[in-house]
Backbone bond lengths (Angstrom), bond angles and torsions (degrees), N, CA, C in turn:
res aa  C-N    CA-C-N  psi(-1)  N-CA   C-N-CA  omega(-1)  CA-C   N-CA-C  phi
1 M - - - 1.433 - - 1.529 108.43 -
2 T 1.295 116.44 145.74 1.453 120.65 175.32 1.523 109.48 -130.35
3 T 1.318 115.07 148.81 1.458 121.51 177.87 1.531 108.07 -140.22
4 T 1.302 115.63 175.11 1.461 121.41 173.64 1.518 107.13 -118.59
5 D 1.344 116.39 131.03 1.464 119.25 -178.77 1.532 110.84 -84.22
6 A 1.318 116.52 -177.99 1.465 122.24 -174.97 1.533 112.36 -61.42
7 R 1.337 117.49 -27.72 1.471 120.42 179.34 1.522 111.94 -83.94
8 G 1.331 116.92 -7.25 1.459 120.03 -178.05 1.513 113.25 93.52
9 D 1.343 117.88 2.17 1.460 120.71 177.29 1.524 109.68 -78.65
10 V 1.308 115.24 147.97 1.454 121.31 179.55 1.528 109.10 -83.28
11 V 1.329 116.27 137.98 1.463 122.29 178.54 1.524 108.57 -122.07
12 V 1.322 116.31 129.20 1.461 122.55 173.58 1.518 106.99 -97.88
13 T 1.327 117.23 126.87 1.462 122.10 177.59 1.518 108.46 -125.47
14 L 1.313 115.80 127.53 1.460 121.98 174.99 1.514 108.10 -126.83
15 E 1.328 116.03 139.93 1.459 121.44 175.62 1.513 108.37 -133.90
16 R 1.337 114.14 140.17 1.461 118.92 179.24 1.516 109.02 -159.47
17 E 1.324 115.34 145.65 1.456 120.00 172.96 1.527 108.27 -97.83
18 F 1.326 114.66 131.23 1.458 122.09 178.33 1.523 108.89 -113.85
19 S 1.314 116.72 147.41 1.465 120.92 175.79 1.534 108.92 -87.79
20 I 1.322 114.18 56.08 1.464 123.55 -179.49 1.522 106.45 -131.86
21 V 1.316 117.47 127.40 1.466 120.27 -177.52 1.527 110.10 -64.51
22 P 1.349 117.63 150.30 1.468 120.78 -175.47 1.534 115.05 -54.42
23 Q 1.326 118.32 -41.23 1.470 120.00 -179.78 1.525 110.78 -59.36
24 L 1.330 117.21 -46.59 1.460 119.70 178.69 1.526 110.53 -67.16
25 M 1.324 118.22 -40.56 1.470 120.37 178.98 1.527 109.82 -59.06
26 W 1.328 118.09 -41.21 1.462 121.78 176.78 1.530 110.05 -58.80
27 E 1.332 116.26 -46.10 1.461 120.52 179.61 1.529 111.30 -63.40
28 L 1.327 117.05 -34.87 1.459 120.12 179.05 1.522 111.52 -63.52
29 W 1.332 117.54 -28.43 1.466 122.80 179.76 1.524 113.22 -93.23
30 T 1.339 118.54 -13.93 1.464 119.71 -173.47 1.523 114.74 -121.91
31 D 1.305 118.96 -16.42 1.463 122.42 -179.32 1.534 108.73 -95.96
32 P 1.334 118.08 117.08 1.461 120.27 -177.77 1.533 114.18 -54.74
33 A 1.335 117.85 -34.30 1.469 119.72 178.98 1.528 111.20 -63.89
34 H 1.328 116.83 -40.73 1.465 120.08 176.03 1.525 110.93 -69.42
35 L 1.325 116.61 -47.63 1.468 120.29 -179.42 1.524 111.75 -55.62
36 A 1.322 116.74 -38.40 1.467 120.63 -179.10 1.526 112.08 -60.92
37 R 1.321 117.24 -27.25 1.465 120.98 -176.94 1.518 113.35 -81.30
38 W 1.347 118.34 -28.44 1.464 118.70 -174.28 1.521 115.11 -126.06
39 F 1.320 118.93 -15.19 1.462 121.37 -171.86 1.529 111.00 -80.35
40 R 1.321 114.52 77.74 1.458 123.72 176.35 1.517 107.45 -166.07
41 P 1.331 117.82 155.60 1.461 119.47 -170.85 1.527 115.89 -70.66
42 T 1.310 118.96 -20.84 1.460 120.05 174.52 1.523 109.27 -150.92
43 L 1.308 116.08 145.34 1.462 119.63 177.91 1.521 111.46 -76.15
44 D 1.338 117.51 -34.01 1.461 119.71 -172.53 1.524 114.47 -82.46
45 H 1.323 119.14 -17.95 1.465 120.51 -178.97 1.522 113.56 -112.56
46 H 1.323 116.85 2.69 1.460 120.84 -179.13 1.526 110.60 -133.32
47 L 1.318 115.27 142.84 1.453 121.28 172.35 1.520 107.95 -81.97
48 E 1.328 117.33 173.90 1.461 119.21 176.81 1.522 109.85 -57.72
49 S 1.316 115.66 147.05 1.463 122.09 179.12 1.525 110.17 -84.78
50 D 1.323 115.90 155.51 1.465 121.46 169.80 1.519 105.66 -95.94
51 V 1.339 117.15 121.64 1.463 120.39 -173.30 1.522 110.12 -130.38
52 T 1.330 115.10 138.32 1.460 121.85 168.72 1.520 106.98 -125.96
53 A 1.324 116.67 146.51 1.461 120.31 -179.23 1.518 110.38 -155.93
54 D 1.318 115.71 118.19 1.460 123.46 173.72 1.532 105.46 -102.22
55 V 1.334 115.85 87.67 1.462 121.77 -168.44 1.525 111.05 -79.34
56 R 1.318 113.68 86.81 1.460 124.14 174.21 1.519 105.66 -160.68
57 V 1.314 117.00 155.19 1.460 119.45 179.15 1.525 108.73 -57.23
58 G 1.318 116.12 125.08 1.461 122.54 -177.60 1.511 113.72 92.12
59 G 1.341 117.38 -13.53 1.460 121.42 179.53 1.520 111.43 -70.52
60 A 1.311 115.88 147.93 1.462 121.64 -178.86 1.525 111.43 -87.61
61 W 1.334 114.67 153.70 1.457 122.15 171.88 1.520 107.83 -139.06
62 K 1.327 115.95 153.94 1.461 120.81 178.32 1.522 108.68 -154.87
63 A 1.323 115.90 140.97 1.468 121.56 176.45 1.525 108.58 -134.10
64 A 1.320 115.48 123.14 1.462 121.49 174.74 1.524 106.83 -106.47
65 M 1.334 115.72 113.11 1.462 121.51 -178.21 1.529 108.47 -97.18
66 H 1.328 116.36 133.74 1.458 121.80 -176.18 1.523 109.48 -116.67
67 G 1.330 116.38 127.56 1.454 120.70 177.19 1.517 110.85 -88.06
68 V 1.322 116.20 152.73 1.469 119.79 177.52 1.521 110.82 -64.94
69 D 1.332 117.39 -18.77 1.464 122.03 177.97 1.527 112.69 -85.09
70 G 1.333 117.26 3.30 1.457 121.53 179.45 1.512 114.13 95.69
71 G 1.322 118.29 -8.89 1.463 121.14 177.85 1.518 110.98 -69.18
72 A 1.329 115.97 155.17 1.471 120.55 178.16 1.517 108.86 -143.72
73 W 1.343 116.04 143.36 1.450 123.19 179.81 1.515 107.34 -137.12
74 T 1.325 117.00 132.00 1.458 120.72 -178.10 1.515 109.48 -123.41
75 V 1.329 114.83 130.00 1.455 122.38 178.99 1.525 107.81 -131.43
76 G 1.308 116.43 150.23 1.457 119.18 178.79 1.513 110.91 -165.20
77 G 1.312 114.27 -175.85 1.453 119.73 -179.54 1.515 110.30 170.32
78 R 1.329 114.49 -151.80 1.463 122.28 -179.19 1.522 109.51 -128.95
79 F 1.330 115.44 149.84 1.458 120.19 173.29 1.523 108.17 -77.39
80 L 1.327 116.11 126.87 1.455 122.45 -177.92 1.521 112.26 -100.37
81 E 1.323 116.86 -33.14 1.464 123.56 176.16 1.525 107.94 -141.08
82 V 1.317 116.68 139.92 1.460 121.95 176.51 1.523 107.61 -139.98
83 S 1.321 116.35 106.78 1.465 122.85 175.89 1.520 106.47 -122.18
84 P 1.337 117.25 95.92 1.458 120.95 -172.52 1.530 114.52 -44.87
85 I 1.301 112.61 132.78 1.457 126.92 175.33 1.532 113.11 71.43
86 T 1.333 119.21 -6.52 1.460 118.32 -178.30 1.524 115.06 -124.05
87 R 1.347 118.75 -34.33 1.462 117.88 -172.18 1.525 112.76 -157.47
88 L 1.327 114.40 139.65 1.459 123.25 172.51 1.527 107.96 -132.60
89 A 1.314 117.02 143.70 1.461 121.53 168.91 1.523 106.19 -135.64
90 L 1.324 115.68 138.90 1.450 120.13 -177.95 1.514 110.93 -147.55
91 S 1.325 114.78 152.76 1.458 118.92 173.21 1.533 107.00 -81.85
92 W 1.340 115.54 156.53 1.463 122.53 -172.95 1.524 108.27 -139.41
93 A 1.327 117.34 116.82 1.464 120.73 177.77 1.526 109.21 -144.61
94 W 1.320 115.63 132.85 1.459 121.58 176.02 1.516 109.09 -76.09
95 E 1.332 116.10 146.07 1.462 118.96 176.75 1.529 108.82 -67.43
96 P 1.321 117.31 154.05 1.471 120.65 -174.90 1.522 115.37 -51.65
97 A 1.323 118.58 -37.96 1.463 119.62 -179.73 1.520 111.48 -64.33
98 D 1.324 117.08 -21.31 1.453 122.12 -177.73 1.524 111.50 -103.91
99 V 1.319 116.73 18.71 1.451 120.90 -170.56 1.526 112.97 -57.82
100 E 1.327 118.24 -30.59 1.458 118.71 179.74 1.517 112.11 -66.58
101 A 1.318 117.79 -15.39 1.462 121.34 -179.88 1.515 112.65 -82.96
102 S 1.305 118.35 -9.30 1.459 119.47 -175.01 1.516 111.24 -158.79
103 A 1.322 114.78 -152.56 1.462 121.73 -178.89 1.527 109.71 -65.91
104 P 1.332 117.24 160.11 1.462 120.21 177.28 1.528 111.87 -54.88
105 S 1.315 115.77 151.63 1.458 122.18 -178.10 1.527 111.04 -48.60
106 G 1.315 115.34 135.30 1.448 121.12 178.07 1.520 114.02 91.47
107 E 1.316 118.19 -18.23 1.458 120.48 178.18 1.519 108.90 -88.69
108 S 1.314 115.77 144.17 1.455 118.11 178.52 1.520 109.84 -129.89
109 S 1.309 113.42 154.76 1.453 120.80 173.76 1.525 107.11 -111.15
110 R 1.328 116.56 -175.04 1.467 121.03 -174.47 1.525 108.84 -130.35
111 V 1.330 115.85 134.55 1.457 122.80 176.36 1.520 108.06 -117.39
112 E 1.340 115.55 129.08 1.457 121.41 176.91 1.519 107.78 -122.00
113 V 1.317 115.97 130.53 1.460 122.77 179.89 1.521 107.76 -119.79
114 T 1.330 116.71 123.53 1.460 122.01 178.30 1.521 108.12 -118.21
115 L 1.337 116.31 127.67 1.461 123.01 -179.08 1.523 108.99 -112.75
116 T 1.327 115.87 126.81 1.457 121.62 -179.97 1.521 109.05 -126.47
117 P 1.342 118.10 125.83 1.464 119.61 178.62 1.531 110.99 -62.91
118 T 1.309 115.34 143.94 1.463 122.19 173.39 1.522 108.08 -126.38
119 R 1.294 115.46 176.25 1.467 119.84 179.58 1.530 111.62 -62.39
120 T 1.345 116.60 -31.33 1.466 119.79 -174.97 1.521 114.17 -115.02
121 G 1.329 118.13 6.51 1.456 119.28 -179.08 1.512 112.73 161.53
122 T 1.341 116.33 -120.60 1.454 121.61 -175.14 1.522 110.54 -139.83
123 H 1.321 115.62 133.70 1.458 121.31 170.17 1.519 106.05 -90.83
124 L 1.330 117.40 124.69 1.448 122.93 -178.79 1.525 108.45 -111.93
125 R 1.319 116.11 126.71 1.469 121.32 173.46 1.518 107.11 -118.26
126 L 1.318 115.85 129.02 1.449 122.18 177.92 1.532 108.33 -120.46
127 D 1.322 115.90 127.89 1.464 122.24 174.54 1.522 107.32 -119.80
128 H 1.333 116.76 119.75 1.464 121.59 176.65 1.519 106.25 -111.74
129 S 1.338 116.15 107.97 1.460 121.55 -173.59 1.524 111.62 -114.43
130 L 1.319 114.72 176.66 1.455 124.30 -178.36 1.528 112.18 67.55
131 L 1.321 115.93 25.13 1.455 120.77 171.86 1.525 106.19 -83.43
132 T 1.313 117.16 134.46 1.461 118.77 -169.86 1.524 115.11 -103.42
133 T 1.322 117.79 -15.52 1.462 119.06 -177.84 1.524 111.32 -130.59
134 Q 1.304 114.91 161.15 1.469 121.37 175.29 1.531 110.14 -60.55
135 E 1.321 117.21 -38.27 1.466 121.38 178.85 1.528 110.85 -62.38
136 D 1.345 116.61 -43.99 1.470 120.28 176.45 1.525 109.89 -58.95
137 R 1.331 115.66 -46.72 1.452 120.24 -179.32 1.523 110.88 -58.84
138 D 1.309 116.82 -49.93 1.456 120.81 -176.40 1.529 112.05 -63.01
139 S 1.339 116.97 -44.38 1.468 118.99 -178.31 1.521 111.48 -69.04
140 H 1.339 117.55 -38.71 1.461 119.52 179.10 1.526 111.62 -72.05
141 L 1.324 117.69 -37.74 1.464 120.22 175.93 1.526 109.99 -59.66
142 E 1.316 116.82 -47.77 1.465 120.66 178.73 1.527 110.90 -60.63
143 G 1.326 116.73 -43.32 1.460 120.62 -179.98 1.520 112.55 -63.46
144 W 1.345 117.03 -44.32 1.464 119.75 -179.19 1.525 111.84 -68.96
145 V 1.323 117.72 -37.87 1.468 119.63 175.36 1.530 109.19 -58.91
146 G 1.326 116.19 -42.98 1.463 120.32 177.65 1.517 112.44 -65.44
147 C 1.337 117.52 -39.83 1.470 120.60 177.59 1.527 111.01 -62.40
148 F 1.341 117.01 -42.59 1.468 119.76 177.80 1.528 110.09 -61.46
149 A 1.323 117.54 -40.99 1.468 120.96 178.05 1.525 110.39 -65.43
150 S 1.328 117.16 -39.77 1.465 120.60 177.69 1.521 111.01 -64.27
151 L 1.336 116.96 -44.06 1.459 121.26 178.45 1.530 109.87 -58.42
152 S 1.312 115.81 -47.15 1.458 120.56 179.07 1.528 111.26 -63.52
153 G 1.317 116.77 -43.30 1.461 121.30 -178.06 1.516 113.50 -63.51
154 V 1.321 117.06 -31.87 1.464 120.70 -178.50 1.525 111.62 -87.49
155 Y 1.348 118.45 -36.73 1.463 120.38 -168.41 1.513 116.72 -114.28
156 E 1.320 119.14 -9.04 1.459 119.62 178.35 1.513 110.02 -105.37
157 E 1.310 115.23 148.18 1.465 121.14 176.73 1.534 108.68 -70.78
158 P 1.325 117.61 140.94 1.479 119.73 178.88 1.514 112.37 -66.96
């Protein structure tokens, strides 16, 4: 789902329940070894990502996604909020070489992840805000839908 906030920026919101307990779901979002396995838009067209994450407010994170076709895309930012097992917020900016994939160089958007325990696992809500164009919205929506599918494909039982 996408909406427009009060400033006119486009917001991508995705919600899904996963059959993954909250503690593990938190680790999937904060442990670079886990992130490397699923943090990419598709499992079949991308190799594992190279990920670093200093999970603390102000800590840096970076993910370099590699395509099987030799393409590479690097995104990173800083952790803005860290509430273990329940919430993460981070800035999101593509590296300059990848600028066509997102906002102009130097501009960043914001990703917020909220984890809520359910009877069978975790409800995950992702809000990606401060996107300024329809193209940004569409490409990020497609990417996040793929990331959710990758997360499920790697960590949930079929």
